[in-house]
C-alpha positions in Angstrom: 110.9 34.6 69.6 110.5 36.8 72.8 114.2 36.5 73.7 113.7 38.6 76.9 110.5 36.8 78.2 110.7 35.1 81.7 108.1 33.2 83.6 108.0 33.5 87.5 106.1 30.8 89.2 105.1 31.8 92.8 105.2 28.5 94.9 105.5 29.8 98.4 101.9 29.6 99.7 100.8 27.7 102.7 97.5 26.1 101.4 95.8 26.0 104.8 92.3 25.7 103.4 93.1 22.2 102.0 94.1 20.8 105.5 94.7 18.0 106.4 96.4 17.1 103.1 98.0 20.4 102.8 100.6 20.9 105.5 103.3 23.5 106.3 106.1 21.2 105.2 104.1 20.2 102.0 101.3 22.7 101.1 98.9 22.3 98.3 101.1 23.4 95.3 103.0 20.1 96.0 100.0 17.9 96.0 98.7 15.8 93.0 94.9 16.2 92.4 94.8 15.8 88.6 96.7 14.3 85.6 99.5 12.6 87.9 101.2 15.8 88.5 101.5 18.2 91.5 100.0 21.6 90.9 103.6 22.8 90.8 104.8 20.3 88.2 101.7 21.1 86.1 102.5 24.8 86.1 106.2 24.4 85.4 105.6 22.0 82.5 103.3 24.5 80.9 105.7 27.3 81.6 108.5 25.5 79.9 106.5 25.1 76.9 105.8 28.9 76.8 109.5 30.1 77.2 112.8 28.2 77.4 113.4 26.4 80.7 116.4 28.5 81.5 114.0 31.5 81.7 111.5 29.8 84.1 112.0 31.0 87.7 110.4 29.4 90.7 109.9 31.7 93.8 109.3 30.0 97.1 110.1 30.3 100.8 113.2 29.0 102.2 111.4 26.2 104.1 110.0 24.8 101.0 113.2 24.8 98.8 113.9 21.1 99.4 110.4 20.1 98.2 110.7 22.3 95.1 114.0 20.6 94.3 112.5 17.1 94.8 109.6 17.9 92.5 111.5 19.8 89.9 114.9 18.0 89.6 115.7 19.6 86.2 115.4 23.1 87.7 118.5 25.1 87.5 119.5 26.1 91.0 120.2 29.7 89.7 116.5 29.9 88.7 115.3 29.1 92.3 114.5 32.4 94.0 113.8 32.3 97.8 112.3 34.7 100.4 112.8 33.9 104.2 109.1 33.9 104.8 105.9 34.6 103.0 104.9 38.3 102.9 101.9 38.0 100.6 102.1 38.6 96.9 103.2 42.3 96.7 106.8 41.7 98.2 107.1 38.4 96.2 106.4 40.2 92.9 108.9 43.0 93.8 111.5 40.6 94.7 111.1 38.7 91.4 111.1 41.8 89.4 114.2 43.2 91.0 116.0 39.8 90.6 115.1 39.5 87.0 115.8 43.1 86.2 119.3 42.6 87.6 119.8 39.7 85.3 118.2 41.3 82.2 117.1 44.9 82.1 114.9 44.2 79.1 113.2 41.4 80.8 109.5 40.9 80.3 108.1 39.1 83.4 105.1 36.6 83.3 103.8 36.0 86.9 102.0 32.7 87.5 100.8 31.1 90.7 101.6 27.4 91.4 98.3 26.4 92.8 95.9 26.6 89.8 95.0 24.2 87.0 94.7 25.1 83.4 93.3 22.3 81.3 93.8 24.0 77.9 97.5 24.3 77.8 97.8 25.3 74.1 95.4 28.1 74.6 97.1 29.3 77.8 100.5 29.5 76.0 99.1 31.2 73.1 97.6 34.0 75.3 101.0 34.2 77.2 102.7 34.9 73.9 100.1 37.4 72.9 100.4 39.2 76.2 104.2 39.4 75.7 103.7 40.8 72.3 101.3 43.6 73.8 104.0 44.5 76.3 106.7 44.6 73.6 104.6 47.1 71.7 103.3 49.0 74.7 106.2 48.9 77.1 104.6 50.7 80.0 101.6 48.4 80.0 100.6 45.6 82.5 98.6 42.9 80.9 96.4 40.7 83.0 94.7 37.4 82.1 91.0 37.5 83.0 88.9 34.2 83.1 85.3 34.6 81.6 83.1 33.4 84.6 81.4 30.2 84.4 79.0 31.0 87.2 78.6 33.7 90.0 81.5 33.1 92.2 81.9 34.9 95.5 85.4 33.5 96.4 87.3 35.3 93.5 87.9 38.9 92.7 86.7 40.4 89.4 88.2 42.5 86.7 85.7 45.0 85.0 86.6 44.8 81.3 86.7 48.2 79.6 87.1 49.2 75.8 88.9 47.2 73.3 92.5 48.4 72.6 93.0 48.9 68.9 96.1 48.0 67.0 96.4 44.3 67.7 94.3 42.8 65.0 97.2 40.4 64.1 96.9 38.7 67.4 94.7 35.7 68.1 93.2 37.4 71.2 91.5 40.6 71.7 93.0 43.1 74.2 90.9 45.4 76.4 91.5 48.2 78.9 90.9 47.4 82.7 88.2 49.6 83.9 88.5 48.6 87.5 89.3 45.7 89.9 86.6 44.4 92.2 86.9 42.7 95.5 85.2 39.3 96.1 81.5 40.2 95.9 78.5 39.0 97.6 76.2 36.5 95.8 73.8 39.2 94.4 76.8 41.3 93.1 78.4 38.2 91.6 75.2 37.4 89.7 75.0 41.0 88.3 78.7 40.9 87.2 78.1 37.6 85.3 74.8 38.8 83.8 76.4 41.9 82.5 79.0 40.1 80.5 81.6 42.9 81.4 83.4 41.2 84.2 86.1 38.5 84.3 87.6 36.5 87.1 91.0 37.8 88.3 93.3 34.9 87.7 96.3 37.0 89.2 98.4 36.3 86.1 100.2 39.3 84.8 102.7 40.1 82.0 104.9 43.3 82.3 108.3 44.5 81.9 110.4 44.1 85.1 111.2 47.7 84.8 107.5 48.7 84.6 106.7 46.8 87.7 109.7 48.3 89.6 108.5 51.7 88.5 105.0 51.0 89.7 106.5 49.9 93.1 108.5 53.1 93.2 105.5 55.2 92.5 103.1 53.5 95.0 105.1 51.5 97.5 108.5 53.1 97.6 109.3 52.0 101.1 108.6 48.4 100.2 110.7 48.6 97.0 113.7 50.0 98.9 113.4 47.2 101.5 113.3 44.6 98.8 116.2 46.1 97.0 118.1 46.1 100.4 117.2 42.5 100.9 118.6 41.5 97.5 121.9 43.3 98.4 122.4 41.9 101.8 120.1 38.7 102.1 119.4 40.0 105.7 116.5 38.1 107.2 116.2 41.2 109.6 115.5 43.5 106.5 113.0 41.0 105.1 111.2 40.6 108.5 110.6 44.4 108.6 108.7 44.3 105.3 104.8 44.6 105.9 102.7 42.1 103.9 100.7 43.4 101.1 98.8 42.0 98.1 100.2 42.9 94.7 96.7 44.0 93.6 96.5 46.5 96.5 100.3 47.5 96.1 100.2 48.4 92.3 97.6 46.8 90.1 94.5 48.7 91.3 96.5 51.9 91.1 98.4 51.6 88.0 96.7 53.6 85.0 97.8 51.4 82.1 96.3 48.1 82.8 95.1 45.7 79.9 93.3 42.3 80.2 92.9 39.4 77.9 89.9 37.3 78.2 91.4 33.9 78.7 89.4 30.7 78.1 92.2 28.4 79.3 90.3 25.9 81.3 91.4 27.8 84.4 90.4 26.3 87.9 91.2 27.6 91.4 91.3 24.6 93.5 92.2 26.3 96.8 89.2 24.9 99.0 87.7 21.5 99.2 84.6 22.5 97.6 86.3 24.1 94.6 88.4 21.0 94.3 85.3 18.8 94.4 83.5 20.8 91.7 86.6 20.6 89.4 87.0 16.8 89.9 83.3 16.3 89.3 84.1 17.1 85.6 85.9 13.9 85.2 84.0 11.7 87.7 80.8 9.9 87.2 78.0 10.2 89.7 77.1 13.0 92.0 80.0 12.5 94.4 83.8 12.5 93.9 85.4 9.5 95.6 89.1 8.5 95.4 90.7 5.6 97.1 89.0 2.8 99.0 85.6 4.1 99.2 82.0 2.7 99.3 78.9 4.9 99.3 75.2 4.1 99.5 72.6 6.9 98.8 75.3 9.5 99.1 75.4 12.6 97.0 77.6 15.8 96.2 80.4 14.8 98.6 84.2 14.7 98.2 85.7 11.6 99.8 89.4 11.2 99.7 91.2 8.3 101.3 93.8 6.0 100.0 94.4 3.4 102.9 91.5 2.3 105.1 88.0 1.8 103.8 85.6 4.8 104.0 82.0 3.7 103.7 79.1 6.3 103.8 75.2 5.8 103.8 72.9 8.8 103.4 75.7 11.4 103.4 75.3 14.6 101.5 77.2 17.7 100.8 80.1 16.6 103.0 83.8 16.7 102.8 85.7 13.6 104.1 89.5 13.6 103.8 91.5 10.9 105.4 95.3 11.1 105.9 97.8 9.0 107.9 97.4 11.1 111.1 94.2 13.2 110.7 90.6 12.8 109.4 88.4 15.7 108.4 84.7 15.4 108.2 83.0 18.8 107.3 79.8 20.0 105.9 80.5 21.9 102.7 79.0 25.2 104.1 81.6 25.0 107.0 84.9 24.6 105.1 85.6 28.2 106.1 85.9 27.0 109.7 89.1 25.0 108.8 90.9 28.2 110.1 89.3 27.7 113.4 90.5 24.2 113.7 94.0 25.2 112.8 93.9 27.9 115.3 92.9 25.4 118.1 95.7 23.0 117.0 98.2 25.9 117.4 96.8 26.9 120.7 96.9 23.4 121.9 100.5 22.9 120.8 99.7 20.2 118.4 102.0 21.6 115.7 102.7 18.1 114.3 99.3 18.2 112.7 99.9 21.6 111.0 
């Protein structure tokens, strides 16, 4: 079944919005928040259920290779794809498509990100298989997985769902045209999107032939594709360093004319900020706050408190993030989590790189 299907897991992000637990040497995709697995292990396990493990590729930066190998000891070294430094998602997808195409010119490439949670694995795998079937029948299509929104969310991009695509009645899931991609909206726009029933959260997951992706890069970002191909031939860091960062959505997805989307109820959760992680963990935690570790709370509500060594005690605390690690303690109001980047900037300017 689907003998040319490959899954690429992108695992090279820095995860700075989950500092101080997420660090440069061990960013968020390597951390365990749920089900006794890191986010990478969670994604890899589901990927190996969707396609044979010999066709699951992990893409990461060179500085994270050791951590990937530690967490995925069964990963074949030939299935570990590295880039010298992160250049955003556009160059990463181009590198994966070029590498897999050289291995199998008929390859269909499923692109996943290693820092999400999908609680409904069976449904997720079924949708992956349906998307692969669509690409087998429509070789020039790129199929996205869109998440039916659970609430108006301003931190995610949206996909405007168009007309249903006919001819796939035998599939479990319906296929729709993508009318447009939308940037992260303000609150009023997000409410309008959700109320209309026409918009999906953009998970970033895509399924397409490797050849189709390369053709799209050639059409819209030819210089980028040429640089990636040169890097694949020479493995020159100088060549890679010259590549300009760009998101894959900007590079090809928003410009490509044959975009499809499958509404995907897969229990998908983006946990890239402390507030998003708290909201996810609330689903399985009694009470109004999420506490893990040695914690004691009195009259405290809607908090996230993580600390596994010394006792953390709170009284009258609300809407606050408390994260205690061996060498750093974060205390932050939920409305100020965006200021983490300012904290990291100050640490950099003060030369305190051991905390990054």
